[in-house]
N, C-alpha and C positions, 0 to 999 in steps of 0.2 A: 170436625177437622177432616176435610177431604184429602184423599190420597188418590191421585190419578196416575195410571200407567199408560205410557205411550210405547208401543212396540213398532219398530221400524227396521228396515233391512240394514244389515251390518255394513260398515264402511263410512259412516259419518264421523267426523272428528269432534273433539271436545267443544270447539266453538259452535259447531252446528247444533249441538244439544241445547245450548242456551236459548235458542229461538223457540222451540216448542215448549220448553219449561217456562219461559217468560210469557209466551202467548196464552198458554193454558191458565197460568196463574192470574193473568189479567182478566180473562173471561170469568173465572170462578170468583174473583173478588168483586166484579161488577154485577154479575147476574144474581147469585144467591146472597151476595154480601159478606162472604167470609173475609176475615182479615188476611192480608197476604202472608203473614208469618204463620198462618194456620194451614196453608196449602202446601202439600208435598206432591211433587211431580217426579215420577220414576221413569227414566228413558232406558228401554231395554233394546239391545241389538239382537236381531234374529238372523241366523245364517240363511242365505238364500236357498240352500239345499234342504232347509227344514220347513218350507212352506210353498205355496203356489199362488198364482194370480191368473185370472181369466182362464181357468181350467188347465193350466200348465204349471209345471214346476217353476218356481221363481228363478232358478239358476239356469233354466233351459234357454238356449239362444232363440231369438225371435226372427221371424222372416224379415227380409229387407223392407224398409218402409213402415214397419209396425212400430208405432210409438207408444203403445199402451204399456 
């Protein structure tokens, strides 16, 4: 019974959580063949001040034109 955790930046609403949960469940049922009712997906919000991206704090402002 797989349990998959998806961590993403805070600010996504309840509707947005359905997509990763449904997509991950789909992959796990197709690839290893687990039944969908055996797959648990936990979506956790992380505050941007608790992590970083590209060597910078995630809540730091980016230079103009930087889309990373």
